C-alpha positions in Angstrom: -7.4 73.7 -51.7 -6.7 70.8 -49.5 -3.0 70.0 -49.0 -1.1 67.1 -47.7 -0.7 67.3 -43.9 3.0 66.6 -44.3 3.2 70.1 -46.0 2.1 71.9 -42.8 4.6 73.7 -40.7 5.1 72.7 -37.0 2.6 75.3 -35.7 -0.1 74.3 -38.2 0.3 70.6 -37.3 0.0 71.4 -33.6 -3.0 73.5 -34.2 -4.7 70.9 -36.4 -4.0 68.2 -33.8 -5.5 70.4 -31.0 -8.6 71.0 -33.1 -9.0 67.3 -33.8 -8.4 66.3 -30.2 -10.9 68.7 -28.8 -13.4 68.1 -31.6 -13.8 71.9 -31.7 -12.4 74.9 -29.9 -13.0 78.6 -29.8 -10.2 80.6 -31.5 -9.8 82.7 -28.3 -8.9 79.5 -26.4 -7.0 78.0 -29.4 -4.1 80.3 -29.4 -3.8 80.2 -25.6 -3.7 76.3 -25.7 -1.0 76.5 -28.4 0.9 79.1 -26.3 1.1 81.6 -29.1 -0.1 85.2 -29.5 -3.6 85.9 -30.7 -2.3 87.2 -34.1 -0.2 84.1 -34.7 -3.1 81.9 -33.6 -5.4 83.7 -36.0 -2.9 83.2 -38.9 -2.6 79.5 -38.0 -6.4 79.1 -38.0 -6.8 81.1 -41.2 -4.2 78.9 -42.9 -5.8 75.7 -41.8 -9.2 76.9 -43.0 -7.9 78.0 -46.4 -6.4 74.5 -46.8 -9.8 73.0 -46.0 -8.4 71.1 -43.0 -10.8 72.9 -40.5 -14.0 74.8 -40.5 -14.0 78.3 -39.0 -17.4 79.8 -38.1 -18.1 83.2 -36.6 -19.6 83.0 -33.1 -19.9 84.9 -29.8 -18.1 83.4 -26.9 -18.0 85.0 -23.4 -19.5 88.1 -24.9 -16.8 88.5 -27.6 -16.9 87.9 -31.3 -14.6 85.0 -32.2 -14.5 81.9 -34.3 -15.3 78.3 -33.5 -12.8 76.0 -35.1 -13.8 72.4 -35.9 -12.1 69.6 -37.9 -13.2 69.5 -41.5 -15.1 66.3 -42.4 -12.7 63.9 -44.0 -13.4 61.5 -46.9 -14.3 58.3 -45.1 -13.9 54.8 -46.6 -17.0 53.0 -45.4 -15.9 49.9 -47.3 -13.8 49.1 -44.3 -17.1 48.5 -42.4 -18.4 46.1 -45.0 -18.0 42.4 -45.9 -19.7 42.0 -49.2 -23.1 43.5 -48.7 -23.1 43.0 -44.9 -22.4 45.9 -42.6 -20.2 45.1 -39.6 -22.3 44.0 -36.7 -20.2 46.2 -34.4 -21.7 49.3 -36.0 -24.7 50.5 -34.0 -25.7 51.0 -30.4 -26.3 47.3 -29.5 -23.6 45.2 -27.9 -22.5 42.3 -30.1 -21.3 38.9 -28.8 -18.1 38.0 -30.6 -19.2 34.4 -30.5 -22.6 35.1 -32.2 -23.6 33.7 -35.6 -24.0 37.3 -36.9 -20.4 38.1 -36.2 -19.1 34.7 -37.4 -21.0 35.2 -40.7 -19.6 38.7 -41.2 -16.0 37.5 -40.5 -16.5 34.6 -43.0 -17.8 37.1 -45.6 -14.6 39.0 -45.1 -12.5 35.9 -45.5 -14.2 34.9 -48.8 -14.2 38.3 -50.5 -12.4 38.5 -53.8 
């Protein structure tokens, strides 16, 4: 049941931002970072998980049962990386020269798209 992030309360927005910034955090650290009690931290995490904004997986951390909280995968618009049928030359592990023919052709494809 994904909801609009605008519908989150202040604590939920702060919790979601923390989880996204860290890329993942143990719930036992989550509530400490938010400066809230463990019960309130658990309620925030449960609410975000129920709204499909985060993933909450059981784990053992420092010898204690807890949850690892990670951002939920978002729907990504890969069309932003495309120009026609050409993938952006900046995607990958090779460095691209902005003055190269490959980059120029990709930019021109963007310019001439319908």
